[in-house]
matplotlib code that plots the C-alpha trace (Angstrom):
import matplotlib.pyplot as plt

x = [40.3, 40.9, 37.2, 37.6, 40.4, 39.0, 35.8, 37.9, 37.9, 34.9, 31.6, 29.3, 29.2, 28.1, 25.3, 21.8, 18.9, 15.6, 16.6, 17.2, 20.8, 22.1, 24.1, 24.9, 28.3, 28.3, 26.9, 29.8, 32.3, 30.9, 31.0, 34.5, 35.6, 33.6, 35.9, 39.2, 39.5, 36.8, 37.0, 41.0, 41.0, 38.7, 40.1, 43.9, 42.6, 40.4, 44.0, 45.8, 43.3, 42.4, 45.2, 43.4, 40.1, 41.8, 41.2, 37.8, 36.9, 38.5, 36.4, 33.5, 34.0, 34.8, 31.3, 29.6, 31.1, 29.2, 26.1, 23.0, 20.4, 17.9, 20.7, 20.9, 17.4, 17.1, 19.7, 17.9, 14.4, 16.1, 17.6, 14.1, 12.8, 15.5, 14.7, 11.0, 11.8, 14.3, 12.0, 9.2, 11.7, 13.4, 9.9, 8.7, 12.1, 13.2, 10.1, 7.9, 5.5, 5.0, 5.6, 8.6, 7.1, 3.6, 3.6, 3.2, 0.1, -1.6, -1.2, -3.2, -5.4, -5.8, -5.7, -8.7, -10.6, -10.0, -11.1, -14.1, -14.7, -14.2, -11.1, -12.2, -14.5, -16.1, -13.9, -13.7, -15.6, -14.7, -12.1, -8.7, -8.2, -7.5, -4.3, -4.8, -1.3, -0.2, -4.0, -5.8, -8.7, -11.3, -15.0, -15.6, -13.7, -10.5, -7.8, -4.4, -2.3, 0.2, 0.7, -1.9, 0.7, 1.4, -2.2, -3.1, -0.6, -2.0, -5.2, -3.9, -2.3, -6.0, -8.1, -5.6, -5.2, -1.5, -1.0, 2.6, 3.3, 2.9, 5.7, 7.8, 7.3, 8.1, 11.4, 12.3, 11.2, 13.5, 16.5, 16.0, 15.6, 19.1, 20.7, 19.4, 20.1, 23.8, 23.8, 22.4, 24.8, 28.0, 27.8, 26.2, 29.1, 29.5, 25.8, 26.6, 28.6, 25.7, 23.4, 25.6, 26.0, 22.3, 22.2, 24.9, 23.3, 21.9, 19.6, 18.4, 17.6, 16.1, 13.5, 12.7, 11.4, 9.0, 5.7, 6.8, 6.0, 9.8, 9.8, 7.3, 8.7, 12.1, 10.5, 9.1, 12.4, 14.5, 11.9, 12.5, 16.0, 15.9, 14.0, 16.1, 19.6, 17.9, 17.3, 20.6, 21.9, 20.0, 16.9, 14.5, 11.3, 7.9, 7.8, 11.1, 9.8, 6.6, 8.4, 10.2, 6.9, 5.1, 7.9, 8.2, 4.5, 4.1, 7.1, 5.8, 2.3, 4.2, 6.9, 6.7, 9.5, 12.1, 11.1, 11.0, 14.8, 15.8, 14.3, 15.1, 18.5, 17.0, 14.0, 16.4, 18.6, 15.6, 14.7, 18.2, 18.6, 15.3, 16.5, 19.8, 18.5, 15.2, 15.0, 15.1, 11.6, 9.4, 10.6, 10.2, 6.7, 5.7, 7.6, 5.9, 2.6, 2.1, 4.0, 1.0, -1.7, -0.4, 0.0, -3.5, -4.7, -2.6, -4.2, -7.7, -7.0, -5.7, -8.5, -10.9, -8.7, -8.0, -9.9, -6.7, -5.0, -1.6, -1.7, -1.0, -2.9, 0.4, 1.2, -2.5, -4.1, -5.8, -2.4, -2.2, 1.5, 3.2, 6.9, 7.7, 9.4, 12.3, 12.7, 16.4, 19.2, 21.2, 24.3, 22.3, 20.4, 23.8, 25.3, 22.4, 20.6, 22.9, 26.3, 24.7, 22.6, 25.4, 27.7, 25.1, 24.2, 28.1, 28.4, 24.9, 24.0, 26.8, 29.7, 32.5, 34.6, 31.9, 31.3, 34.8, 34.4, 31.4, 33.5, 36.5, 34.1, 33.5, 36.8, 35.7, 32.2, 29.3, 26.5, 24.3, 26.9, 26.9, 23.2, 23.0, 25.5, 23.4, 20.3, 22.1, 23.6, 19.8, 18.4, 21.3, 21.2, 17.4, 18.3, 19.1, 15.2, 13.5, 13.8, 12.9, 15.9, 14.3, 14.0, 17.4, 16.0, 16.8, 20.1, 18.4, 15.0, 14.5, 17.4, 16.2, 15.7, 19.0, 20.6, 20.1, 21.7, 24.8, 25.2, 25.0, 27.8, 29.9, 29.8, 30.7, 33.4, 34.9, 35.2, 37.2, 39.3, 39.6, 40.9, 43.6, 44.8, 44.7, 48.7, 48.6, 45.9, 44.6, 41.1, 39.7, 41.3, 39.9, 36.2, 36.5, 37.6, 34.9, 32.5, 33.5, 33.4, 29.8, 28.8, 30.3, 31.2, 28.2, 26.1, 27.4, 26.2, 22.6, 22.4, 23.1, 20.5, 18.0, 18.9, 18.1, 15.1, 13.7, 14.6, 12.3, 9.6, 9.7, 8.8, 5.2, 5.2, 5.3, 2.2, 0.4, 1.2, -0.3, -3.3, -3.6, -3.5, -6.0, -8.5, -11.8, -12.7, -14.4, -12.5, -11.3, -8.3, -7.3, -3.8, -1.0, 0.8, 4.1, 6.5, 5.3, 6.6, 10.1, 10.4, 9.6, 11.7, 15.4, 15.8, 13.5, 14.9, 18.5, 17.4, 14.3, 11.7, 9.8, 6.5, 5.4, 1.5, -1.0, -1.9, -5.2, -8.4, -10.2, -12.0, -15.2, -14.2, -14.3, -11.2, -11.5, -9.4, -9.2, -6.6, -7.3, -5.3, -6.9, -8.8, -12.4, -12.9, -16.7, -17.5, -15.5, -17.3, -20.6, -19.6, -18.6, -20.9, -20.8, -17.1, -15.1, -13.2, -9.6, -7.0, -3.3, -0.7, 3.1, 5.3, 8.5, 9.7, 9.4, 9.5, 6.4, 6.4, 3.0, -0.7, -3.7, -6.7, -10.4, -12.7, -16.1, -17.9, -19.6, -23.3, -22.8, -22.0, -18.7, -17.1, -14.0, -12.7, -9.8]
y = [1.2, -0.8, -0.3, 3.5, 3.5, 1.3, 3.5, 6.2, 4.4, 1.9, 2.6, 2.8, 5.3, 5.0, 7.8, 8.6, 7.7, 6.3, 2.7, 0.1, -0.6, 3.1, 3.9, 7.2, 8.5, 9.2, 6.0, 4.1, 6.3, 5.3, 1.6, 1.8, 3.8, 1.0, -1.7, 0.0, 2.3, 1.5, -2.3, -2.8, 0.3, -0.9, -4.5, -3.0, -0.8, -3.5, -5.9, -3.3, -2.4, -6.2, -6.9, -4.2, -6.3, -9.9, -10.7, -9.5, -11.4, -14.5, -14.6, -14.1, -16.8, -19.1, -18.0, -18.8, -22.3, -23.3, -21.3, -23.6, -24.3, -21.7, -19.0, -19.5, -19.4, -16.3, -14.6, -15.7, -14.3, -10.9, -10.7, -11.5, -8.5, -6.3, -7.2, -6.7, -3.4, -2.4, -3.3, -1.0, 1.9, 1.7, 1.6, 4.8, 6.7, 5.9, 4.9, 7.2, 4.4, 4.4, 1.8, 1.8, 0.1, 0.3, -3.7, -3.2, -0.8, -3.1, -6.1, -3.9, -3.6, -7.5, -7.9, -5.2, -7.4, -10.5, -8.9, -8.2, -12.1, -12.0, -12.6, -10.1, -7.2, -5.4, -3.0, 0.4, 2.9, 5.1, 2.9, 4.8, 7.4, 5.1, 3.2, -0.1, -1.4, -4.9, -6.1, -9.2, -7.9, -10.6, -10.7, -7.2, -7.8, -7.0, -8.2, -7.8, -10.0, -10.8, -14.3, -15.6, -15.9, -12.3, -11.3, -13.7, -11.8, -8.7, -10.0, -10.8, -7.6, -6.0, -8.4, -8.7, -4.6, -5.0, -3.7, -3.4, -4.9, -8.3, -8.0, -6.6, -9.8, -11.8, -10.1, -10.5, -14.2, -14.7, -12.9, -15.2, -18.4, -17.4, -17.4, -20.8, -22.3, -20.8, -22.9, -26.0, -25.8, -24.5, -24.3, -21.7, -19.7, -19.0, -18.1, -15.2, -13.8, -14.9, -12.5, -9.5, -10.2, -10.0, -6.8, -5.2, -6.5, -3.6, -5.9, -7.8, -4.7, -2.5, -5.3, -5.6, -2.3, -2.6, -4.8, -6.5, -9.9, -10.9, -10.2, -12.9, -15.5, -14.9, -16.0, -19.1, -19.9, -19.7, -21.7, -24.5, -24.3, -24.5, -27.6, -29.2, -28.5, -30.2, -33.2, -33.7, -33.2, -36.2, -35.3, -37.4, -36.5, -35.9, -32.4, -31.7, -32.9, -31.1, -27.8, -28.4, -29.0, -26.1, -23.7, -25.0, -24.9, -21.5, -19.8, -21.6, -20.0, -16.5, -16.1, -19.2, -18.8, -17.6, -20.4, -23.1, -22.1, -21.9, -25.0, -27.3, -28.5, -29.1, -31.3, -33.2, -34.0, -35.4, -37.4, -38.8, -39.6, -41.3, -43.5, -44.4, -44.8, -46.5, -44.3, -41.1, -42.1, -41.3, -37.7, -36.9, -38.5, -36.2, -33.2, -34.0, -34.5, -31.2, -29.2, -30.7, -29.3, -26.0, -26.9, -28.1, -24.8, -22.9, -24.8, -24.3, -20.3, -20.2, -22.4, -19.7, -16.5, -17.7, -20.7, -23.0, -24.4, -23.8, -20.1, -17.8, -14.4, -12.6, -14.4, -14.7, -12.9, -10.6, -9.2, -5.6, -3.6, -7.4, -7.5, -9.3, -12.7, -12.1, -9.2, -8.5, -10.5, -13.2, -10.8, -7.9, -10.0, -11.5, -8.1, -5.9, -8.9, -11.3, -9.3, -6.3, -7.7, -9.9, -6.7, -5.0, -7.9, -8.7, -5.1, -4.8, -8.3, -9.4, -7.3, -8.4, -9.8, -12.0, -12.9, -14.3, -16.1, -17.8, -18.8, -20.0, -22.1, -24.1, -25.5, -28.4, -27.9, -30.0, -31.0, -28.1, -25.7, -27.2, -27.3, -23.8, -22.4, -24.2, -22.6, -19.1, -19.8, -21.1, -17.6, -15.7, -17.4, -17.0, -13.4, -15.0, -16.1, -12.8, -9.2, -8.0, -6.4, -5.7, -2.9, -2.0, 0.0, -2.7, -4.3, -6.6, -7.1, -10.3, -11.7, -11.2, -14.7, -15.6, -13.5, -15.9, -18.5, -16.5, -15.3, -19.0, -19.6, -17.0, -18.0, -21.5, -19.7, -17.6, -20.6, -22.0, -18.9, -18.9, -22.4, -21.7, -18.6, -20.0, -19.9, -16.1, -14.5, -15.0, -16.6, -13.3, -11.0, -12.7, -12.8, -8.9, -8.1, -10.0, -8.6, -5.1, -5.4, -7.1, -4.7, -1.4, -1.2, -2.9, -0.9, 2.2, 1.2, 0.4, 3.7, 5.4, 3.2, 4.3, 8.0, 7.5, 5.8, 8.5, 10.7, 8.9, 8.9, 12.4, 13.1, 11.4, 12.9, 16.4, 15.3, 13.9, 16.9, 19.1, 17.3, 16.7, 20.4, 21.7, 19.0, 18.4, 14.9, 12.9, 14.3, 13.5, 14.8, 14.7, 15.3, 13.6, 10.7, 11.5, 10.6, 13.8, 15.8, 13.9, 15.1, 18.6, 19.1, 18.3, 17.6, 14.6, 13.5, 12.9, 9.8, 8.6, 6.3, 3.4, 4.4, 6.0, 6.1, 7.5, 4.9, 2.9, 3.6, 1.2, -1.3, 0.1, 3.6, 3.9, 6.0, 9.4, 10.8, 9.3, 10.1, 9.9, 11.1, 13.5, 11.2, 11.3, 13.9, 14.4, 11.2, 11.2, 14.3, 12.5, 9.3, 11.3, 13.9, 13.6, 14.3, 17.8, 17.6, 19.3, 19.8, 18.5, 20.6, 20.5, 23.3, 23.6, 26.6, 27.9, 26.6, 24.9, 22.1, 21.1, 23.0, 21.7, 24.0, 23.5, 22.8, 21.9, 21.3, 18.3, 18.1, 21.4, 22.5, 22.3, 25.6, 24.7, 22.3, 20.1]
z = [-11.3, -14.4, -15.5, -14.9, -17.2, -19.7, -19.7, -21.3, -24.9, -24.1, -26.1, -23.0, -19.9, -16.4, -16.0, -14.4, -16.9, -16.9, -18.0, -15.8, -16.5, -16.0, -13.0, -11.7, -11.5, -7.7, -7.0, -9.2, -7.2, -3.9, -4.8, -5.8, -2.5, -0.8, -2.4, -2.8, 0.2, 2.8, 2.8, 3.1, 5.1, 7.8, 7.7, 8.4, 11.2, 12.9, 12.5, 14.0, 17.2, 17.5, 20.4, 22.3, 22.7, 22.3, 25.9, 26.0, 22.8, 23.9, 27.1, 25.0, 22.9, 25.8, 27.3, 23.9, 24.0, 27.5, 27.0, 27.7, 25.0, 27.0, 26.6, 22.8, 22.6, 24.6, 22.3, 19.3, 20.4, 21.3, 17.8, 16.1, 18.4, 17.1, 13.5, 13.8, 15.7, 12.8, 10.4, 11.6, 12.4, 8.9, 7.0, 8.8, 9.1, 5.2, 3.4, 5.2, 5.4, 1.7, -0.9, -3.1, -6.3, -8.0, -7.5, -3.9, -4.4, -6.6, -4.2, -1.6, -4.4, -4.7, -0.9, -0.6, -3.0, -1.3, 2.2, 0.4, -0.3, -3.6, -6.3, -8.6, -9.1, -11.8, -14.0, -12.1, -14.0, -15.9, -17.3, -17.8, -15.0, -12.1, -11.6, -13.3, -13.8, -13.2, -13.2, -14.5, -16.7, -18.2, -18.7, -17.4, -13.9, -12.8, -10.1, -9.1, -11.6, -8.8, -7.3, -4.6, -1.9, -2.2, -2.1, 0.9, 3.0, 2.1, 2.9, 6.3, 7.0, 6.2, 8.1, 11.3, 11.2, 11.5, 8.3, 7.3, 10.8, 9.2, 6.9, 9.7, 11.7, 8.3, 8.1, 11.7, 11.1, 8.3, 9.9, 12.8, 10.4, 8.7, 12.0, 12.9, 9.2, 10.2, 13.5, 11.8, 8.8, 10.4, 14.0, 16.9, 17.2, 13.6, 13.5, 15.7, 12.2, 10.4, 12.7, 12.1, 8.4, 8.0, 10.2, 7.8, 4.6, 2.5, 0.2, 3.4, 5.4, 2.9, 1.7, 5.3, 5.4, 2.3, 2.1, -1.5, -2.2, -2.4, 1.3, 2.0, -0.3, 1.0, 4.4, 2.8, 0.9, 4.4, 6.0, 3.5, 3.7, 7.6, 7.2, 4.3, 6.5, 9.5, 7.2, 5.9, 9.1, 10.6, 11.4, 9.5, 11.6, 9.9, 11.5, 9.5, 6.5, 6.7, 7.3, 4.0, 2.2, 3.8, 2.8, -0.4, -1.3, 0.0, -1.7, -5.0, -4.1, -3.6, -6.0, -8.7, -10.9, -8.0, -5.9, -8.6, -9.7, -6.0, -4.5, -7.9, -6.4, -3.4, -5.0, -7.0, -4.0, -2.1, -4.9, -5.4, -1.9, -1.8, -4.8, -2.7, 0.6, 1.8, 5.0, 3.2, 1.4, 4.0, 4.5, 0.9, 0.7, 3.5, 2.1, -1.3, 0.0, 1.7, -0.9, -3.2, -1.3, -2.0, -5.9, -6.1, -4.4, -6.7, -9.8, -8.6, -8.1, -11.7, -12.9, -11.7, -12.8, -16.2, -17.2, -16.8, -14.1, -15.7, -16.9, -14.2, -14.3, -14.4, -17.9, -18.7, -21.6, -19.5, -17.7, -18.0, -18.3, -18.2, -19.1, -22.7, -22.5, -24.9, -27.3, -26.8, -28.0, -26.1, -25.7, -24.8, -21.9, -20.9, -20.2, -18.9, -17.1, -15.8, -15.8, -14.6, -11.7, -10.6, -10.3, -8.2, -6.2, -5.6, -3.7, -1.9, -0.8, 1.5, 0.1, -2.1, 0.5, 1.6, -1.7, -2.1, 1.0, -0.4, -3.4, -1.4, 0.6, -2.3, -2.3, 0.1, 0.4, 2.2, 0.1, 1.0, -0.2, -3.7, -3.8, -2.6, -5.2, -8.1, -6.8, -7.0, -10.5, -11.8, -10.8, -12.1, -15.7, -15.8, -16.6, -20.1, -20.7, -19.9, -20.6, -17.1, -16.0, -12.5, -10.2, -8.1, -5.4, -2.7, -4.8, -7.5, -6.4, -8.3, -6.7, -3.0, -2.2, -2.9, -0.2, 2.5, 0.6, -0.3, 3.3, 4.4, 1.7, 3.1, 6.7, 5.6, 3.5, 6.2, 8.4, 5.7, 5.6, 9.1, 9.3, 6.3, 7.9, 11.6, 11.8, 10.5, 12.3, 16.0, 15.8, 17.8, 15.4, 12.3, 14.0, 14.8, 11.3, 9.5, 11.9, 11.6, 7.8, 7.8, 10.5, 9.6, 5.9, 4.8, 7.4, 5.9, 2.6, 4.0, 5.8, 2.3, 0.7, 2.9, 2.6, -1.0, -0.6, 1.8, -0.9, -3.3, -0.5, -0.3, -3.5, -2.9, 0.3, -1.1, -3.2, -0.1, 2.2, -0.5, -1.1, 3.2, 3.5, 0.8, 0.1, 2.2, 2.2, 0.7, -2.4, -6.0, -7.0, -10.6, -12.0, -13.7, -11.8, -9.6, -12.7, -14.0, -11.0, -11.6, -15.3, -14.1, -11.1, -11.1, -7.6, -7.7, -11.2, -9.5, -7.6, -9.6, -8.2, -9.3, -8.1, -11.4, -10.9, -8.1, -5.5, -7.1, -5.6, -2.9, -5.3, -3.7, -3.8, 0.0, 0.3, 1.9, -1.1, -4.6, -7.0, -10.7, -14.1, -16.4, -18.3, -19.2, -16.9, -17.6, -16.7, -13.6, -12.2, -13.1, -11.0, -7.9, -7.5, -3.7, -3.6, -3.5, -6.7, -6.9, -9.5, -8.9, -10.8, -10.6, -11.2, -12.8, -10.9, -7.6, -3.9, -3.9, -6.6, -6.2, -6.1, -5.4, -6.9, -6.0, -8.7, -7.4, -4.2, -3.6, -5.1, -7.2, -10.6, -12.5, -11.9, -14.2, -16.2, -14.5]

ax = plt.figure().add_subplot(projection="3d")
ax.plot(x, y, z, "-o")
ax.set_aspect("equal")
plt.show()
């Protein structure tokens, strides 16, 4: 409310647009209603209705107290299977089986190159018409400039034949590990709340529908945290240390910057603990040795790709469409990057109430809470060092790996609040209120975000359906990229999208339909004499926004110029 009042004379406005930092007015109003109406309203309603369920909840709590290890394992496996099914269903229902960013398409391009037994292929000729954003180009060769862990996952998806199912399994395993972390760090009973919160988190669930590299690194980060939490709780076996090394090494392999920032406090703690206690040195040696294997592989990969073990393809001189490191002032980066992302994260990660609980829990924190809070602060502060504001389709996507940490902090914080409010609110009432907030209010945001993502996918589905109905494979479709349709038709511009380009072709042009921009058309026609050629036209007016016009039959003369 203060924000709205201030906005009457402040020199800024909230509106829809092409810049990362713009927020649509309806979106802002939805957030405000969520914070000031839905949250307190649901909490009060739940508190009022809680006596009706108190007896049943008390019995349920008692049954959880005596549940055997086998019973907990069965519940955990059921939860993981549920998450996998939800990931598959969400991808098909909301994303229509499509990517949400150009990055995903280019990672698949890189995975196809790896599946051919190479790290790079000759430049796609003619150079220019095909989508080559986010690639690394050097010495006449091209590859995806993404991290090797992301490319390896896509390689597994292709070679296994599971496709996006690999990502659904990783998403499900991530949620299962978050629950396991809560059981280790807090208790099994509070882990039930963690399970509900993960299901209700818009940021956790929407990313789980995708095939983005952040989904993969999120899994490896949580795997590392699971091993670390077991370690600080007294399990100093070699197996536990190896889990830390595997998760840490693979997360660094998959999203180097985010993993480095998130795991830095953990690494510092492990070294400090080994300095203080002799018995802590063996786990550190095991974890470091295992992680070093992945670091060496990473350096060898960089050496092959860029000629230097220390230069990533993403940051190398051949990186195509990379983001400048620093171009804006510190004040701009503080406002647009740190504060803007923090505001959105507070709403769509675990919700303002849970974020508040996470802060409350830091009043008397365990060691792991301080370390997780420091890790989150490092990621947030990294916005001061670069100009990549991030894509907010699933929340601040560059903060995706921090959601499990903040969720675990929130669970510990709710336990602290529960103890402080024990004389005011019945235990079962408190649990029902928190679970209702995390499972209902936040779930509504997840569904609304899913609806927006579905609308974004429909923009490309309009193109793909028009092509499918008209073309006869093998075909070459020449036309402007999807962002041109967005600029012509207001219905698509309302929500926007972060897939600007056509999908890149298979590195060896094996696709039944290849998409190309209207560049170097004579060379395109000469390269593909065995393909039927079509022109893709977007219409500003009319009920059909896309028209596909036949241009040339395979192995015949050109009838018209696309």
